[in-house]
N, C-alpha and C positions, 0 to 999 in steps of 0.2 A: 504500579502501571496495571492497567485493565485491558482484557481480550474482548472486543466486541462481538457478539455474535448475532448475526442476521437471520430473522425468520422471513417468511413471505410478505409481513407488512413492513417492508424495508425501513422507511424514513419516518414512520411514527415515532415519536419520542418515548416510545415505550421498550426500547431494546432491553434485551436481557443481557446483563454483564456478568462475565465471568472472570474472577480474579485468578490471575496466574499463582500456582501453589509453589512455584520454585522462587529462587531468589529474585528480588527486584530487577528488571532488565536493564536499567540504566545504573551502572554500578560506579561511574566516575562523573567527576565534575565536568570534565572535558565532553564527553558524551551528552550529558545533560544539557550543557549549555549549546550544543550544536542543534539539538533536537527541539530546545526551548522557542527557537524563532518559528518553527512550525508546530504552534500548539493546538490540541484537538478542541473541537467545540462539542457540544453535547450529542450532535449525530455522529461524531467520530472522525469529523473532517479535519484536515490540516489546514489551519487558517494563519495567514501572516498577520502581523500587527494592523490595527486599524489604519494606520498611516503607512503611506509609503516609505521606502528607506532612501535616505541621503544617496545621491548619485555617487558620492565620494567613498561609500563604504565597500569594502571587499565584494566580489562577486561569490554567491554561494551558488554551489553545483549540486544539482539534484539528479539522480538517475532513476528512471522508470524503467524496469524490467518486466516485459510482458510474456507470459508463457506461449502466448499464439502470435497472430499476425496483426498488422496495423489496421487492415481494411475489415476486420472483425469488428461487429457493431459493438460488442461490450467493450473491446479496447479502445475504440474510437471514442466512445464516451467516457472512458475513464480519463484519457488524454484530454479531451474537452474540457472535463470537470476540474481537472488538476489547473490547467490553464486559467479556467474561469475564476478560480478561488484564490490560488497562490499569486496569480497576475505577475508572471515573471518579468515582463519588462519593467513594470514601474517598482517591483521590490528587487531588482538586480539579481535575480535567480537564473541561472542558465541550466535549462532543461535538456538532459541527455536522455535519448529513448533507444533501447534494444528490444528487438523481439525475437524471441527462441524459435517461433514458427512451428511449435510441436503438435498443431493440428494437421499440418501438411508435410512435416518430415518426420519420419519415425523417431522417437526419443530413445535411441539406444546408447550403450556406454560409449561407444565410438564417438557418435554426435554429441554427446554430452562433453567428452574431452576436447572435441573441436571447439565447442562454445567456451569452455574453460580456456584455452589458449587465444581465441579470438578476444575474450574480454581482458585477458592479461596484456595482449598486445596493444589494444585500444586504449586502456585506462591504467596501464602500470604506473604512469607518472601523476595520476590524477586523484586528488583529494576530495572525496565527496562529503558532502554535509548530511545527506540523507539518501536514502534508497527506497523505493517504493516497488513492492514486488505484487504482480497480478496473477492470480490463480495458482494452483498446485506446483506445477513444474518450477515455476520462478521461485516459489517459496522453498521448495525442497533444495532447488540447486542452491540457493543462498544460504540455507541451514548448512548445507555441506561445505561450500566453498567461500562464504563471506569474509571468513578470518583470514583466508590465503588471499583473496583478491582485493578487499577492503577492509583491512582490520580496523575494528574499533567504530566502524560507521553504523548509525543506527538504521534498522529496517522496519518499515510499516509495510504489511502485507494486507491484501483485499482477495475476498473471491475464493478463501481457501475451504474445502471441503474435508469432511473427516478429522477436523482438528481436535487434539487432545493436549491439554496443558503439558503433558509430559514430553511431548516433542520438543520443547523449548527448554527443557531441564539443562542448565549449565551453558545454555547460550544467552548471553547478555545483549541487551539493546534490540530485541526482536518483539515487536507488538503488532496488532492488527485487527482485521475484521474476519471473522470466521462465519461460514454460511452453514445454516442447520436446515434440514427440512421438517417442517412441522405439518403434517396432513390436515389437522383441526384447524390451524391458523390458516392455512390457505384455503380451505372451505369457507371459512369465515370472511376472509378477505375479499373472496369472489362476490359475495353478496353485501358486504358492509360499505356505507358511503365512504368515499375517498377523502383523506385530508387535503384540501385546497393548497395547502403549503408544498404538498410533494406530488399534486396530480400531474401527470405525463413523465414522473421520473421513475423509470421503470428498472433501472439496472443498479441495484444496490449501493455500492460505494459511489457510484456516479451522481445517483439521485442524492444521496446523503451530502456530497461535496457542493452540490448545486443549489441545496435547499437552505 
């Protein structure tokens, strides 16, 4: 499994791919089969099969855990991209969204404990097929509590800064998109012609999902 790192030229098809140095993240057939429905395309998006799922198939549950709040432009674009690409209604996916709101609420130990209790209460009996974590606080929260809250459920993250492969050592079923800052690439992108396939898609993972 690969970790996708995003430079400022987000969705041009020349992403640098960094392979995990630890054990492969999908260590069981059960986990592999659950994630296989959401297979990645070359831009790192999670794309359902080309044809819709028959209505008589079991509902698949997906949790989107945002570090911030729903009205933040970045989070709005991630949500819109997930709906546009995964097409929950026609693919029998139930999308659950939780916002940690950590831009507006101090992310203290006490608040983290409250979030843990809230998610336990809300989803204690829920079995998710996939979790998407946006930005660092959701990523760090799930690295710490995923096995307590949602054991064995695969996690795909996006918008993570300061990522190092060692952070996922010993944590199976965790993969995603890491952001890196490259000043030279940023300067190049400011003057280079835009790829028409991604023009107007300014927000990393959302642009990838929609392209």
